[in-house]
PDB file of N, CA, C and O in Angstrom:
ATOM      1  N   MET A   1       0.051 -38.439  21.064  1.00  0.00           N
ATOM      2  CA  MET A   1      -0.538 -37.948  20.549  1.00  0.00           C
ATOM      3  C   MET A   1      -0.706 -37.695  19.644  1.00  0.00           C
ATOM      4  O   MET A   1       0.123 -37.324  18.813  1.00  0.00           O
ATOM      5  N   VAL A   2      -2.650 -37.908  19.438  1.00  0.00           N
ATOM      6  CA  VAL A   2      -2.288 -38.208  18.474  1.00  0.00           C
ATOM      7  C   VAL A   2      -3.071 -36.795  18.173  1.00  0.00           C
ATOM      8  O   VAL A   2      -3.772 -36.601  19.167  1.00  0.00           O
ATOM      9  N   LEU A   3      -3.253 -35.744  17.250  1.00  0.00           N
ATOM     10  CA  LEU A   3      -3.734 -34.635  16.201  1.00  0.00           C
ATOM     11  C   LEU A   3      -5.201 -34.701  16.121  1.00  0.00           C
ATOM     12  O   LEU A   3      -5.279 -35.912  16.323  1.00  0.00           O
ATOM     13  N   GLN A   4      -6.777 -34.221  15.940  1.00  0.00           N
ATOM     14  CA  GLN A   4      -8.118 -34.447  15.550  1.00  0.00           C
ATOM     15  C   GLN A   4      -8.723 -33.404  15.636  1.00  0.00           C
ATOM     16  O   GLN A   4      -8.858 -32.520  16.482  1.00  0.00           O
ATOM     17  N   ASN A   5      -9.463 -33.846  13.565  1.00  0.00           N
ATOM     18  CA  ASN A   5     -10.372 -32.875  13.537  1.00  0.00           C
ATOM     19  C   ASN A   5     -11.009 -32.328  14.383  1.00  0.00           C
ATOM     20  O   ASN A   5     -11.027 -33.322  15.110  1.00  0.00           O
ATOM     21  N   SER A   6     -11.756 -31.351  15.141  1.00  0.00           N
ATOM     22  CA  SER A   6     -12.984 -30.809  15.379  1.00  0.00           C
ATOM     23  C   SER A   6     -14.199 -30.334  14.907  1.00  0.00           C
ATOM     24  O   SER A   6     -15.288 -30.140  15.447  1.00  0.00           O
ATOM     25  N   GLY A   7     -13.646 -30.146  13.445  1.00  0.00           N
ATOM     26  CA  GLY A   7     -14.757 -29.281  12.689  1.00  0.00           C
ATOM     27  C   GLY A   7     -15.536 -28.046  13.320  1.00  0.00           C
ATOM     28  O   GLY A   7     -16.746 -28.039  13.094  1.00  0.00           O
ATOM     29  N   LYS A   8     -15.054 -27.072  14.028  1.00  0.00           N
ATOM     30  CA  LYS A   8     -14.739 -26.171  14.447  1.00  0.00           C
ATOM     31  C   LYS A   8     -13.488 -24.900  14.211  1.00  0.00           C
ATOM     32  O   LYS A   8     -12.334 -24.615  14.533  1.00  0.00           O
ATOM     33  N   TYR A   9     -14.615 -24.423  13.434  1.00  0.00           N
ATOM     34  CA  TYR A   9     -12.952 -23.400  13.109  1.00  0.00           C
ATOM     35  C   TYR A   9     -13.793 -22.201  14.180  1.00  0.00           C
ATOM     36  O   TYR A   9     -14.855 -21.835  14.682  1.00  0.00           O
ATOM     37  N   ARG A  10     -12.210 -21.961  14.014  1.00  0.00           N
ATOM     38  CA  ARG A  10     -11.779 -20.866  15.449  1.00  0.00           C
ATOM     39  C   ARG A  10     -10.511 -20.425  14.285  1.00  0.00           C
ATOM     40  O   ARG A  10      -9.761 -21.217  13.716  1.00  0.00           O
ATOM     41  N   PRO A  11     -10.544 -18.520  14.099  1.00  0.00           N
ATOM     42  CA  PRO A  11     -10.211 -17.296  13.495  1.00  0.00           C
ATOM     43  C   PRO A  11      -9.636 -17.516  14.176  1.00  0.00           C
ATOM     44  O   PRO A  11      -9.838 -18.014  15.283  1.00  0.00           O
ATOM     45  N   GLU A  12      -7.848 -16.861  13.160  1.00  0.00           N
ATOM     46  CA  GLU A  12      -6.172 -16.359  13.497  1.00  0.00           C
ATOM     47  C   GLU A  12      -6.748 -14.944  14.363  1.00  0.00           C
ATOM     48  O   GLU A  12      -7.356 -14.121  13.679  1.00  0.00           O
ATOM     49  N   ARG A  13      -6.545 -14.617  16.019  1.00  0.00           N
ATOM     50  CA  ARG A  13      -6.700 -14.143  16.297  1.00  0.00           C
ATOM     51  C   ARG A  13      -5.755 -12.858  16.030  1.00  0.00           C
ATOM     52  O   ARG A  13      -4.585 -13.182  15.829  1.00  0.00           O
ATOM     53  N   LYS A  14      -5.930 -11.912  16.000  1.00  0.00           N
ATOM     54  CA  LYS A  14      -5.848 -10.033  15.336  1.00  0.00           C
ATOM     55  C   LYS A  14      -5.541  -9.496  16.621  1.00  0.00           C
ATOM     56  O   LYS A  14      -5.641 -10.004  17.738  1.00  0.00           O
ATOM     57  N   ASP A  15      -5.164  -8.411  16.265  1.00  0.00           N
ATOM     58  CA  ASP A  15      -3.313  -7.716  17.465  1.00  0.00           C
ATOM     59  C   ASP A  15      -4.829  -7.064  18.481  1.00  0.00           C
ATOM     60  O   ASP A  15      -4.933  -6.755  19.668  1.00  0.00           O
ATOM     61  N   GLY A  16      -5.552  -7.066  17.638  1.00  0.00           N
ATOM     62  CA  GLY A  16      -6.627  -5.465  18.544  1.00  0.00           C
ATOM     63  C   GLY A  16      -8.060  -6.981  19.026  1.00  0.00           C
ATOM     64  O   GLY A  16      -9.278  -6.804  19.020  1.00  0.00           O
ATOM     65  N   ALA A  17      -7.229  -8.487  19.426  1.00  0.00           N
ATOM     66  CA  ALA A  17      -8.058  -9.281  20.344  1.00  0.00           C
ATOM     67  C   ALA A  17      -8.374  -8.182  21.881  1.00  0.00           C
ATOM     68  O   ALA A  17      -8.112  -7.131  22.466  1.00  0.00           O
ATOM     69  N   LYS A  18      -9.140  -9.459  21.870  1.00  0.00           N
ATOM     70  CA  LYS A  18      -9.813  -9.441  23.319  1.00  0.00           C
ATOM     71  C   LYS A  18      -8.793  -9.210  24.707  1.00  0.00           C
ATOM     72  O   LYS A  18      -7.789  -9.774  25.143  1.00  0.00           O
ATOM     73  N   GLY A  19      -9.676  -8.013  25.144  1.00  0.00           N
ATOM     74  CA  GLY A  19      -8.552  -8.672  26.528  1.00  0.00           C
ATOM     75  C   GLY A  19      -6.928  -7.354  26.392  1.00  0.00           C
ATOM     76  O   GLY A  19      -6.479  -6.801  27.396  1.00  0.00           O
ATOM     77  N   ALA A  20      -6.364  -7.138  25.009  1.00  0.00           N
ATOM     78  CA  ALA A  20      -5.791  -6.730  23.977  1.00  0.00           C
ATOM     79  C   ALA A  20      -4.976  -5.206  25.087  1.00  0.00           C
ATOM     80  O   ALA A  20      -3.917  -5.001  25.680  1.00  0.00           O
ATOM     81  N   GLY A  21      -6.520  -4.339  24.780  1.00  0.00           N
ATOM     82  CA  GLY A  21      -7.150  -3.278  25.245  1.00  0.00           C
ATOM     83  C   GLY A  21      -7.184  -2.530  24.336  1.00  0.00           C
ATOM     84  O   GLY A  21      -7.222  -3.063  23.227  1.00  0.00           O
ATOM     85  N   GLY A  22      -7.186  -1.292  24.383  1.00  0.00           N
ATOM     86  CA  GLY A  22      -7.586  -0.695  22.689  1.00  0.00           C
ATOM     87  C   GLY A  22      -8.273   0.617  23.383  1.00  0.00           C
ATOM     88  O   GLY A  22      -8.644   0.229  24.491  1.00  0.00           O
ATOM     89  N   SER A  23      -8.620   2.044  23.220  1.00  0.00           N
ATOM     90  CA  SER A  23      -9.581   2.677  23.438  1.00  0.00           C
ATOM     91  C   SER A  23     -10.087   1.951  21.528  1.00  0.00           C
ATOM     92  O   SER A  23      -9.487   1.215  20.746  1.00  0.00           O
ATOM     93  N   ARG A  24     -11.156   2.509  21.486  1.00  0.00           N
ATOM     94  CA  ARG A  24     -12.675   2.689  20.743  1.00  0.00           C
ATOM     95  C   ARG A  24     -11.861   3.225  19.882  1.00  0.00           C
ATOM     96  O   ARG A  24     -11.759   2.552  18.857  1.00  0.00           O
ATOM     97  N   GLU A  25     -10.998   4.559  19.911  1.00  0.00           N
ATOM     98  CA  GLU A  25     -10.356   5.044  17.964  1.00  0.00           C
ATOM     99  C   GLU A  25      -9.362   4.372  18.169  1.00  0.00           C
ATOM    100  O   GLU A  25      -9.259   3.405  17.414  1.00  0.00           O
ATOM    101  N   GLU A  26      -8.711   4.479  18.778  1.00  0.00           N
ATOM    102  CA  GLU A  26      -6.978   2.792  18.004  1.00  0.00           C
ATOM    103  C   GLU A  26      -7.847   1.477  16.913  1.00  0.00           C
ATOM    104  O   GLU A  26      -7.432   0.958  15.877  1.00  0.00           O
ATOM    105  N   THR A  27      -9.198   1.249  17.683  1.00  0.00           N
ATOM    106  CA  THR A  27      -9.863  -0.167  17.053  1.00  0.00           C
ATOM    107  C   THR A  27     -10.542   0.646  15.449  1.00  0.00           C
ATOM    108  O   THR A  27     -10.869  -0.093  14.521  1.00  0.00           O
ATOM    109  N   SER A  28     -10.673   2.126  15.320  1.00  0.00           N
ATOM    110  CA  SER A  28     -11.670   2.523  14.544  1.00  0.00           C
ATOM    111  C   SER A  28     -10.792   2.717  13.175  1.00  0.00           C
ATOM    112  O   SER A  28     -10.755   2.249  12.037  1.00  0.00           O
ATOM    113  N   GLU A  29      -9.967   3.888  14.136  1.00  0.00           N
ATOM    114  CA  GLU A  29      -8.714   3.998  12.651  1.00  0.00           C
ATOM    115  C   GLU A  29      -7.717   2.435  12.186  1.00  0.00           C
ATOM    116  O   GLU A  29      -7.096   2.378  11.125  1.00  0.00           O
ATOM    117  N   ILE A  30      -7.747   1.184  13.293  1.00  0.00           N
ATOM    118  CA  ILE A  30      -7.067  -0.448  12.480  1.00  0.00           C
ATOM    119  C   ILE A  30      -8.395   0.133  11.389  1.00  0.00           C
ATOM    120  O   ILE A  30      -7.921   0.855  10.512  1.00  0.00           O
ATOM    121  N   ARG A  31      -9.227   0.040  11.329  1.00  0.00           N
ATOM    122  CA  ARG A  31     -10.766  -0.476  10.424  1.00  0.00           C
ATOM    123  C   ARG A  31     -10.403  -0.043   8.890  1.00  0.00           C
ATOM    124  O   ARG A  31     -10.543  -0.578   7.790  1.00  0.00           O
ATOM    125  N   LEU A  32      -9.669   1.649   9.538  1.00  0.00           N
ATOM    126  CA  LEU A  32     -10.184   2.603   8.750  1.00  0.00           C
ATOM    127  C   LEU A  32      -8.509   2.604   7.018  1.00  0.00           C
ATOM    128  O   LEU A  32      -8.392   2.840   5.815  1.00  0.00           O
ATOM    129  N   ARG A  33      -7.556   2.078   8.440  1.00  0.00           N
ATOM    130  CA  ARG A  33      -5.787   1.438   7.626  1.00  0.00           C
ATOM    131  C   ARG A  33      -6.777   0.328   6.894  1.00  0.00           C
ATOM    132  O   ARG A  33      -7.350   0.592   5.837  1.00  0.00           O
ATOM    133  N   GLU A  34      -6.901  -0.836   7.517  1.00  0.00           N
ATOM    134  CA  GLU A  34      -7.230  -1.823   6.666  1.00  0.00           C
ATOM    135  C   GLU A  34      -8.063  -2.039   5.756  1.00  0.00           C
ATOM    136  O   GLU A  34      -8.203  -3.157   5.261  1.00  0.00           O
ATOM    137  N   SER A  35      -8.889  -0.781   5.321  1.00  0.00           N
ATOM    138  CA  SER A  35     -10.504  -1.044   4.813  1.00  0.00           C
ATOM    139  C   SER A  35      -9.717   0.608   2.995  1.00  0.00           C
ATOM    140  O   SER A  35      -9.949   0.738   1.793  1.00  0.00           O
ATOM    141  N   LEU A  36      -8.641   1.525   4.295  1.00  0.00           N
ATOM    142  CA  LEU A  36      -8.215   2.127   2.750  1.00  0.00           C
ATOM    143  C   LEU A  36      -7.096   0.786   2.231  1.00  0.00           C
ATOM    144  O   LEU A  36      -6.603   0.791   1.104  1.00  0.00           O
ATOM    145  N   GLU A  37      -6.861  -0.131   3.078  1.00  0.00           N
ATOM    146  CA  GLU A  37      -4.950  -1.145   2.023  1.00  0.00           C
ATOM    147  C   GLU A  37      -6.239  -2.409   1.533  1.00  0.00           C
ATOM    148  O   GLU A  37      -5.933  -3.585   1.336  1.00  0.00           O
ATOM    149  N   ASN A  38      -7.629  -1.894   1.404  1.00  0.00           N
ATOM    150  CA  ASN A  38      -8.083  -2.899   0.537  1.00  0.00           C
ATOM    151  C   ASN A  38      -8.865  -2.346  -0.339  1.00  0.00           C
ATOM    152  O   ASN A  38      -9.373  -2.881  -1.325  1.00  0.00           O
ATOM    153  N   ASP A  39      -8.936  -1.569  -0.079  1.00  0.00           N
ATOM    154  CA  ASP A  39      -9.433  -0.316  -1.836  1.00  0.00           C
ATOM    155  C   ASP A  39      -7.889  -0.348  -2.344  1.00  0.00           C
ATOM    156  O   ASP A  39      -8.125  -0.436  -3.549  1.00  0.00           O
ATOM    157  N   ALA A  40      -7.019  -0.342  -2.289  1.00  0.00           N
ATOM    158  CA  ALA A  40      -5.800  -0.443  -2.652  1.00  0.00           C
ATOM    159  C   ALA A  40      -5.055  -1.698  -3.522  1.00  0.00           C
ATOM    160  O   ALA A  40      -4.180  -1.829  -4.378  1.00  0.00           O
ATOM    161  N   ILE A  41      -5.879  -2.433  -2.820  1.00  0.00           N
ATOM    162  CA  ILE A  41      -5.552  -4.156  -3.983  1.00  0.00           C
ATOM    163  C   ILE A  41      -5.672  -4.780  -4.697  1.00  0.00           C
ATOM    164  O   ILE A  41      -5.073  -5.499  -5.497  1.00  0.00           O
ATOM    165  N   ASP A  42      -7.505  -4.172  -4.065  1.00  0.00           N
ATOM    166  CA  ASP A  42      -8.346  -3.885  -5.508  1.00  0.00           C
ATOM    167  C   ASP A  42      -8.377  -3.160  -6.810  1.00  0.00           C
ATOM    168  O   ASP A  42      -8.610  -3.566  -7.948  1.00  0.00           O
ATOM    169  N   SER A  43      -7.915  -1.313  -6.081  1.00  0.00           N
ATOM    170  CA  SER A  43      -6.970  -1.198  -7.555  1.00  0.00           C
ATOM    171  C   SER A  43      -5.986  -1.576  -8.118  1.00  0.00           C
ATOM    172  O   SER A  43      -5.585  -1.170  -9.209  1.00  0.00           O
ATOM    173  N   LYS A  44      -5.445  -2.472  -7.369  1.00  0.00           N
ATOM    174  CA  LYS A  44      -4.403  -2.503  -8.938  1.00  0.00           C
ATOM    175  C   LYS A  44      -5.083  -3.754  -9.388  1.00  0.00           C
ATOM    176  O   LYS A  44      -4.636  -4.289 -10.402  1.00  0.00           O
ATOM    177  N   TYR A  45      -6.205  -4.350  -8.713  1.00  0.00           N
ATOM    178  CA  TYR A  45      -6.736  -5.751 -10.267  1.00  0.00           C
ATOM    179  C   TYR A  45      -8.025  -4.674 -10.618  1.00  0.00           C
ATOM    180  O   TYR A  45      -9.146  -4.926 -10.176  1.00  0.00           O
ATOM    181  N   GLY A  46      -7.938  -4.256 -10.904  1.00  0.00           N
ATOM    182  CA  GLY A  46      -9.361  -3.500 -11.916  1.00  0.00           C
ATOM    183  C   GLY A  46     -10.625  -3.460 -11.529  1.00  0.00           C
ATOM    184  O   GLY A  46     -11.513  -3.513 -12.380  1.00  0.00           O
ATOM    185  N   PHE A  47     -10.952  -3.350 -10.040  1.00  0.00           N
ATOM    186  CA  PHE A  47     -11.901  -3.245  -9.067  1.00  0.00           C
ATOM    187  C   PHE A  47     -11.905  -1.754  -8.820  1.00  0.00           C
ATOM    188  O   PHE A  47     -10.738  -1.471  -8.547  1.00  0.00           O
ATOM    189  N   GLU A  48     -12.607  -0.722  -8.784  1.00  0.00           N
ATOM    190  CA  GLU A  48     -12.527   0.404  -8.718  1.00  0.00           C
ATOM    191  C   GLU A  48     -14.176   0.357  -7.191  1.00  0.00           C
ATOM    192  O   GLU A  48     -15.242  -0.238  -7.029  1.00  0.00           O
ATOM    193  N   ARG A  49     -13.156   1.625  -6.324  1.00  0.00           N
ATOM    194  CA  ARG A  49     -14.891   1.370  -5.580  1.00  0.00           C
ATOM    195  C   ARG A  49     -15.741   2.284  -7.020  1.00  0.00           C
ATOM    196  O   ARG A  49     -15.429   2.917  -8.028  1.00  0.00           O
ATOM    197  N   VAL A  50     -16.896   1.854  -6.321  1.00  0.00           N
ATOM    198  CA  VAL A  50     -18.864   3.362  -7.094  1.00  0.00           C
ATOM    199  C   VAL A  50     -18.460   4.174  -6.438  1.00  0.00           C
ATOM    200  O   VAL A  50     -18.128   4.145  -5.253  1.00  0.00           O
ATOM    201  N   ALA A  51     -18.457   5.335  -7.502  1.00  0.00           N
ATOM    202  CA  ALA A  51     -18.013   6.594  -6.361  1.00  0.00           C
ATOM    203  C   ALA A  51     -19.249   7.820  -7.663  1.00  0.00           C
ATOM    204  O   ALA A  51     -19.373   8.957  -8.118  1.00  0.00           O
ATOM    205  N   ASP A  52     -19.701   6.761  -7.659  1.00  0.00           N
ATOM    206  CA  ASP A  52     -20.888   7.839  -8.229  1.00  0.00           C
ATOM    207  C   ASP A  52     -22.125   7.213  -8.152  1.00  0.00           C
ATOM    208  O   ASP A  52     -22.127   5.989  -8.276  1.00  0.00           O
ATOM    209  N   HIS A  53     -23.494   7.962  -7.919  1.00  0.00           N
ATOM    210  CA  HIS A  53     -24.785   7.590  -8.134  1.00  0.00           C
ATOM    211  C   HIS A  53     -25.719   6.832  -8.831  1.00  0.00           C
ATOM    212  O   HIS A  53     -26.761   6.446  -8.300  1.00  0.00           O
ATOM    213  N   LEU A  54     -25.348   6.536 -10.251  1.00  0.00           N
ATOM    214  CA  LEU A  54     -25.879   6.092 -11.717  1.00  0.00           C
ATOM    215  C   LEU A  54     -26.930   5.368 -11.419  1.00  0.00           C
ATOM    216  O   LEU A  54     -26.954   5.141 -10.210  1.00  0.00           O
ATOM    217  N   GLU A  55     -28.180   4.711 -12.230  1.00  0.00           N
ATOM    218  CA  GLU A  55     -28.648   4.107 -12.121  1.00  0.00           C
ATOM    219  C   GLU A  55     -28.134   2.701 -13.054  1.00  0.00           C
ATOM    220  O   GLU A  55     -28.302   2.765 -14.272  1.00  0.00           O
ATOM    221  N   ARG A  56     -27.721   1.868 -12.659  1.00  0.00           N
ATOM    222  CA  ARG A  56     -26.747   0.871 -13.196  1.00  0.00           C
ATOM    223  C   ARG A  56     -27.373  -0.832 -13.506  1.00  0.00           C
ATOM    224  O   ARG A  56     -27.541  -1.653 -12.604  1.00  0.00           O
ATOM    225  N   THR A  57     -27.647  -1.088 -14.968  1.00  0.00           N
ATOM    226  CA  THR A  57     -27.901  -2.378 -14.893  1.00  0.00           C
ATOM    227  C   THR A  57     -27.337  -3.614 -14.904  1.00  0.00           C
ATOM    228  O   THR A  57     -26.538  -3.590 -15.839  1.00  0.00           O
ATOM    229  N   GLY A  58     -27.308  -4.782 -14.333  1.00  0.00           N
ATOM    230  CA  GLY A  58     -26.932  -5.699 -13.718  1.00  0.00           C
ATOM    231  C   GLY A  58     -27.416  -7.193 -13.339  1.00  0.00           C
ATOM    232  O   GLY A  58     -28.233  -7.471 -12.461  1.00  0.00           O
ATOM    233  N   PHE A  59     -26.715  -8.125 -14.214  1.00  0.00           N
ATOM    234  CA  PHE A  59     -26.965  -9.044 -15.014  1.00  0.00           C
ATOM    235  C   PHE A  59     -25.741 -10.953 -14.120  1.00  0.00           C
ATOM    236  O   PHE A  59     -24.621 -11.462 -14.143  1.00  0.00           O
ATOM    237  N   LEU A  60     -27.410 -11.183 -13.414  1.00  0.00           N
ATOM    238  CA  LEU A  60     -26.568 -12.837 -12.446  1.00  0.00           C
ATOM    239  C   LEU A  60     -27.322 -13.740 -13.081  1.00  0.00           C
ATOM    240  O   LEU A  60     -28.496 -13.953 -13.384  1.00  0.00           O
ATOM    241  N   ILE A  61     -26.054 -14.284 -13.199  1.00  0.00           N
ATOM    242  CA  ILE A  61     -26.258 -15.898 -14.412  1.00  0.00           C
ATOM    243  C   ILE A  61     -26.051 -16.774 -12.927  1.00  0.00           C
ATOM    244  O   ILE A  61     -25.381 -16.389 -11.968  1.00  0.00           O
ATOM    245  N   ASN A  62     -26.749 -17.930 -13.021  1.00  0.00           N
ATOM    246  CA  ASN A  62     -26.173 -18.917 -11.659  1.00  0.00           C
ATOM    247  C   ASN A  62     -25.075 -20.023 -13.079  1.00  0.00           C
ATOM    248  O   ASN A  62     -24.976 -21.066 -13.726  1.00  0.00           O
ATOM    249  N   MET A  63     -25.007 -19.859 -13.039  1.00  0.00           N
ATOM    250  CA  MET A  63     -23.461 -21.221 -12.931  1.00  0.00           C
ATOM    251  C   MET A  63     -23.818 -22.381 -13.174  1.00  0.00           C
ATOM    252  O   MET A  63     -23.478 -23.088 -14.122  1.00  0.00           O
ATOM    253  N   HIS A  64     -25.138 -22.821 -11.562  1.00  0.00           N
ATOM    254  CA  HIS A  64     -24.648 -24.021 -10.754  1.00  0.00           C
ATOM    255  C   HIS A  64     -26.103 -24.980 -11.283  1.00  0.00           C
ATOM    256  O   HIS A  64     -26.382 -26.082 -10.809  1.00  0.00           O
ATOM    257  N   THR A  65     -26.647 -24.500 -12.008  1.00  0.00           N
ATOM    258  CA  THR A  65     -27.883 -25.208 -13.122  1.00  0.00           C
ATOM    259  C   THR A  65     -27.571 -26.285 -13.953  1.00  0.00           C
ATOM    260  O   THR A  65     -28.426 -26.752 -14.705  1.00  0.00           O
TER     261      THR A  65
END
């Protein structure tokens, strides 16, 4: 059997995939837990979530020209 690249993206299935069951509360708890884990990882690398509502000025640099 020869493997052939179809070019179609197929994402990995998570534990809460369709057909696995699970209530709406469980899926929201999973999403909340993932969000908290992502925030913890971001803070380890120095990317804190913005908590205040101050106006900021940012710059966007196009590096592809």
